[in-house]
C-alpha positions as CSV (number, residue, x, y, z in Angstrom):
1,M,-1.2,-14.5,20.3
2,S,2.2,-15.3,21.9
3,A,4.7,-12.6,22.9
4,R,6.8,-13.5,19.9
5,E,3.9,-13.1,17.5
6,L,2.9,-9.8,19.0
7,A,6.5,-8.6,18.7
8,V,6.6,-9.5,15.0
9,L,3.2,-7.9,14.4
10,L,4.3,-4.6,16.1
11,A,7.5,-4.6,14.2
12,M,5.8,-5.2,10.9
13,C,3.3,-2.4,11.4
14,S,6.1,-0.1,12.5
15,I,8.1,-0.8,9.4
16,W,5.1,-0.1,7.1
17,G,4.0,2.9,9.2
18,F,7.4,4.6,9.0
19,H,7.7,3.7,5.3
20,F,5.2,6.5,4.5
21,V,7.7,9.0,6.0
22,V,10.6,7.4,4.0
23,M,8.6,7.5,0.8
24,K,7.8,11.2,1.4
25,F,11.5,11.9,1.7
26,G,12.3,9.9,-1.4
27,V,9.7,11.6,-3.7
28,S,10.9,15.0,-2.4
29,E,14.3,14.2,-3.8
30,L,13.5,12.3,-7.0
31,P,10.6,12.1,-9.5
32,P,8.1,9.8,-7.7
33,I,7.7,7.1,-10.4
34,F,11.5,7.1,-10.9
35,Y,12.0,6.5,-7.1
36,A,9.4,3.7,-7.3
37,A,11.2,2.1,-10.2
38,L,14.5,2.1,-8.2
39,R,12.7,0.5,-5.3
40,M,11.1,-2.2,-7.3
41,T,14.3,-3.0,-9.3
42,L,16.2,-3.7,-6.1
43,V,13.3,-6.0,-4.9
44,A,13.3,-7.8,-8.3
45,A,17.1,-8.4,-8.0
46,I,16.8,-9.8,-4.5
47,M,13.7,-12.0,-5.3
48,A,15.0,-13.2,-8.7
49,P,15.9,-16.7,-7.4
50,F,12.3,-17.3,-6.5
51,L,10.9,-16.8,-10.1
52,R,8.9,-19.9,-11.2
53,W,7.3,-20.2,-14.6
54,R,3.8,-21.8,-14.5
55,A,2.3,-21.4,-17.9
56,R,-1.3,-21.8,-17.1
57,E,-1.4,-18.8,-14.7
58,M,1.2,-16.5,-16.3
59,R,-1.5,-14.3,-18.0
60,L,-3.0,-13.6,-14.5
61,I,0.4,-13.0,-13.0
62,F,1.3,-10.5,-15.7
63,L,-1.9,-8.5,-15.3
64,G,-1.7,-8.8,-11.6
65,G,1.9,-7.7,-11.6
66,L,1.1,-4.5,-13.6
67,C,-1.7,-3.7,-11.0
68,L,0.2,-4.7,-7.9
69,G,3.8,-3.8,-8.9
70,A,3.5,-0.9,-11.4
71,F,0.4,1.1,-11.8
72,N,-0.5,1.1,-8.1
73,Y,2.9,2.4,-7.1
74,A,2.9,5.0,-9.9
75,F,-0.3,6.4,-8.5
76,M,0.7,6.0,-4.9
77,F,4.1,7.5,-5.0
78,S,2.9,10.4,-7.2
79,G,0.2,11.0,-4.7
80,I,2.6,11.0,-1.7
81,K,4.5,13.8,-3.5
82,Y,1.5,16.0,-3.2
83,A,-0.3,14.7,-0.1
84,T,1.0,14.6,3.4
85,A,2.3,11.3,4.7
86,S,-0.6,11.1,7.1
87,S,-3.3,11.8,4.6
88,A,-1.7,9.3,2.1
89,A,-1.6,6.6,4.7
90,I,-5.3,7.1,5.5
91,A,-6.4,7.3,1.8
92,M,-4.6,4.1,1.1
93,E,-7.0,2.3,3.5
94,L,-9.6,2.6,0.7
95,Y,-8.0,-0.6,-0.7
96,V,-10.3,-2.6,1.6
97,P,-13.6,-1.0,0.4
98,F,-12.4,-1.1,-3.2
99,A,-11.5,-4.8,-2.9
100,T,-14.8,-5.6,-1.3
101,I,-16.8,-3.8,-4.0
102,L,-14.7,-5.5,-6.8
103,S,-15.2,-8.9,-5.2
104,V,-19.0,-8.4,-5.3
105,I,-18.8,-7.4,-9.0
106,F,-16.4,-10.0,-10.3
107,L,-16.3,-12.8,-7.7
108,K,-20.0,-12.7,-6.9
109,D,-19.3,-12.3,-3.2
110,R,-22.3,-11.0,-1.1
111,I,-22.2,-8.2,1.5
112,G,-24.8,-7.1,3.9
113,I,-26.0,-3.6,5.0
114,R,-23.4,-3.4,7.8
115,R,-20.4,-3.7,5.4
116,I,-22.1,-1.2,3.0
117,I,-22.3,1.2,5.9
118,G,-18.6,0.6,6.7
119,I,-17.7,1.2,3.1
120,A,-19.7,4.5,3.0
121,F,-18.0,5.6,6.3
122,A,-14.6,5.0,4.8
123,F,-15.3,7.0,1.6
124,F,-16.9,9.9,3.5
125,G,-13.9,10.1,5.8
126,V,-11.4,10.3,2.9
127,A,-13.5,12.9,1.3
128,I,-13.4,15.0,4.4
129,I,-9.6,14.7,4.5
130,A,-9.3,15.5,0.8
131,L,-11.3,18.7,1.2
132,G,-8.8,20.0,3.8
133,K,-6.6,23.0,3.1
134,S,-3.0,22.4,1.9
135,D,-1.6,24.7,4.5
136,S,1.5,22.8,5.3
137,G,3.8,20.1,4.0
138,G,5.8,22.0,1.5
139,P,5.4,24.0,-1.7
140,D,4.2,21.0,-3.7
141,T,1.5,20.0,-1.2
142,N,-1.9,19.6,-2.8
143,I,-4.1,17.4,-0.5
144,P,-7.0,16.9,-2.9
145,L,-4.8,15.9,-5.8
146,G,-2.5,13.7,-3.7
147,V,-5.4,11.9,-2.0
148,A,-7.1,11.3,-5.3
149,L,-3.9,9.8,-6.7
150,V,-3.4,7.6,-3.6
151,A,-7.0,6.5,-3.8
152,S,-6.5,5.6,-7.5
153,G,-3.5,3.5,-6.5
154,A,-5.7,1.7,-3.9
155,L,-8.3,1.0,-6.6
156,V,-5.7,-0.5,-9.0
157,E,-4.2,-2.6,-6.2
158,A,-7.6,-3.9,-5.3
159,A,-8.2,-4.9,-9.0
160,G,-4.9,-6.7,-9.0
161,A,-5.8,-8.6,-5.8
162,V,-9.0,-9.8,-7.4
163,L,-7.0,-11.0,-10.4
164,V,-4.4,-12.8,-8.4
165,K,-7.0,-14.5,-6.2
166,K,-7.5,-16.9,-9.1
167,A,-3.8,-17.7,-9.3
168,T,-3.5,-20.5,-6.8
169,A,-0.3,-22.3,-8.1
170,F,2.1,-19.7,-6.7
171,K,3.5,-19.3,-3.2
172,P,3.5,-15.8,-1.7
173,H,7.3,-15.3,-2.2
174,E,7.0,-16.4,-5.8
175,L,4.2,-13.9,-6.3
176,L,6.4,-11.1,-4.8
177,A,9.2,-12.1,-7.1
178,W,7.0,-11.9,-10.3
179,F,5.3,-8.7,-9.1
180,S,8.6,-7.0,-8.5
181,L,10.0,-8.0,-11.9
182,I,6.8,-7.0,-13.9
183,G,6.4,-3.9,-11.7
184,A,10.0,-2.7,-12.2
185,S,9.6,-3.1,-16.0
186,G,6.4,-1.2,-16.0
187,L,7.6,1.6,-13.7
188,W,10.7,2.2,-15.9
189,A,8.4,2.5,-18.9
190,L,6.1,4.9,-17.1
191,T,8.9,7.1,-15.7
192,F,10.6,7.6,-19.0
193,S,7.2,8.3,-20.6
194,L,5.8,10.7,-18.0
195,E,8.7,12.1,-16.2
196,S,11.9,13.9,-17.1
197,G,15.1,15.2,-15.6
198,H,16.1,11.9,-14.0
199,G,19.8,12.5,-14.2
200,A,19.7,16.0,-13.0
201,A,17.4,15.1,-10.0
202,L,19.7,12.2,-9.1
203,A,22.8,14.4,-9.3
204,A,21.2,17.1,-7.1
205,S,19.7,14.7,-4.6
206,D,21.0,13.8,-1.1
207,K,22.8,10.5,-2.1
208,P,23.0,9.0,1.3
209,L,19.3,9.8,1.9
210,I,18.2,8.3,-1.4
211,I,20.3,5.1,-0.9
212,A,18.9,4.7,2.6
213,A,15.3,5.3,1.4
214,V,15.5,2.8,-1.4
215,L,17.1,0.2,0.8
216,Y,14.4,0.7,3.5
217,S,11.6,0.6,0.8
218,A,12.9,-2.5,-0.9
219,I,14.3,-4.6,2.0
220,G,12.2,-3.3,4.9
221,G,8.9,-2.4,3.3
222,S,8.7,-5.1,0.7
223,I,10.7,-8.1,1.8
224,I,11.0,-8.1,5.7
225,A,7.5,-6.8,6.4
226,H,5.8,-9.0,3.8
227,T,7.7,-12.0,5.1
228,A,6.5,-11.2,8.6
229,Y,3.0,-10.7,7.4
230,Y,2.7,-14.1,5.8
231,W,4.5,-15.7,8.8
232,L,1.7,-14.3,11.0
233,L,-1.0,-15.5,8.7
234,Q,0.4,-19.0,8.9
235,R,0.1,-19.0,12.6
236,L,-3.0,-16.8,13.5
237,P,-6.5,-16.5,12.1
238,V,-7.0,-13.8,9.5
239,S,-9.6,-12.2,11.8
240,V,-6.7,-11.6,14.3
241,V,-4.1,-10.4,11.8
242,S,-6.0,-8.3,9.3
243,P,-7.7,-5.7,11.6
244,S,-4.3,-5.1,13.2
245,I,-3.0,-3.7,9.9
246,L,-5.0,-0.6,10.8
247,L,-2.2,-0.1,13.4
248,T,0.1,0.7,10.4
249,T,-2.0,3.7,9.5
250,L,-2.0,5.0,13.1
251,I,1.7,4.6,13.3
252,A,2.1,6.4,9.9
253,V,-0.1,9.3,11.1
254,F,2.0,9.5,14.3
255,F,5.3,9.6,12.4
256,G,3.9,12.1,9.9
257,V,2.7,14.5,12.5
258,V,5.8,14.2,14.8
259,L,8.6,14.0,12.2
260,L,7.1,15.9,9.2
261,G,4.8,18.3,11.0
262,D,1.7,17.1,9.2
263,P,-1.4,19.0,10.1
264,F,-3.7,17.1,12.5
265,G,-6.6,19.3,13.3
266,P,-10.3,18.5,13.8
267,R,-10.9,17.8,10.0
268,M,-8.1,15.2,9.9
269,I,-9.2,13.7,13.1
270,A,-12.8,13.3,12.1
271,G,-11.9,12.0,8.6
272,A,-9.3,9.5,10.0
273,A,-11.8,8.3,12.6
274,M,-14.5,7.6,10.0
275,V,-12.0,5.8,7.7
276,L,-10.5,3.6,10.3
277,A,-13.9,2.8,11.8
278,G,-15.4,2.0,8.4
279,V,-12.4,0.0,7.2
280,G,-12.0,-1.8,10.5
281,F,-15.6,-3.0,10.4
282,V,-15.3,-4.2,6.8
283,L,-12.0,-5.9,7.6
284,L,-13.4,-7.7,10.6
285,R,-16.5,-8.9,8.6
286,N,-14.3,-10.0,5.7
287,S,-11.7,-11.7,7.7
288,R,-14.2,-13.8,9.7
289,K,-15.3,-15.3,6.4
290,Q,-11.7,-15.7,5.2
291,D,-10.8,-17.8,8.2
292,I,-13.0,-20.4,6.7
293,K,-12.4,-19.9,3.0
294,A,-8.9,-18.6,2.4
295,P,-6.3,-18.4,5.2
296,M,-3.7,-16.8,3.0
297,H,-5.8,-13.9,1.8
298,E,-4.2,-10.5,1.9
299,P,-6.8,-8.2,3.4
300,G,-5.1,-4.7,3.4
301,A,-3.1,-2.4,1.2
302,L,0.6,-2.8,1.8
303,P,3.0,0.0,0.9
């Protein structure tokens, strides 16, 4: 890895890690799905020029877009409202075990005992965190509920990744364009169906904070960081890039503890260590195979 590639990787992980803090601020001001809809609408507007219609794969793109641009964010942003930023970032790592399990079920991939142990470690680690007390983080904090919602988002995102794996005619930026458009449409439908008081919340919110948060989520978290991610995958083996995504979680935990005062006691440390160890091992085993089979595979959950 050159100095330039390392700098891009560190910047990418820092953008995604800090994004958990930004999302926490955003959902504290607005209904969470409403905030997600605003974010995806801006991404869709920016990426609209890259929309391409390829009839044979549009059914997969539509289903994948609902999973990767709508339902996953509805679960994740709702979960972040109740969880701490740190616990949400760690729970989101369950994307990797979920994706591995679904690939075995639907893509007939095979895994050995080592990856099974890694998956078990990850789930046990998240369970340890979810059972922690909601003793800080604000009046809405409910760690078990928040972690469960974020984990559900990771499962939906993994299902979408399995679907999209079969859509080979689209380039990464074209997929992002479609996922943002489909996701924005789905999120607006969900927020008006499940949430209320949008106008009142927006009127009472800190406008500069919301504008900055939406801009950061859309431009930083979605466009700049994703572009950097695919730029790295074009130049480096997946086995080098994908395990480094765990750095995103460590950065998110650091920012959550330092800036938001997230609790970080023995339970959180033990759970986080189990999740990162289990996910890291699965990522490493998966990415070694992907270096041969699919160099553009996206191996981790991206906020």
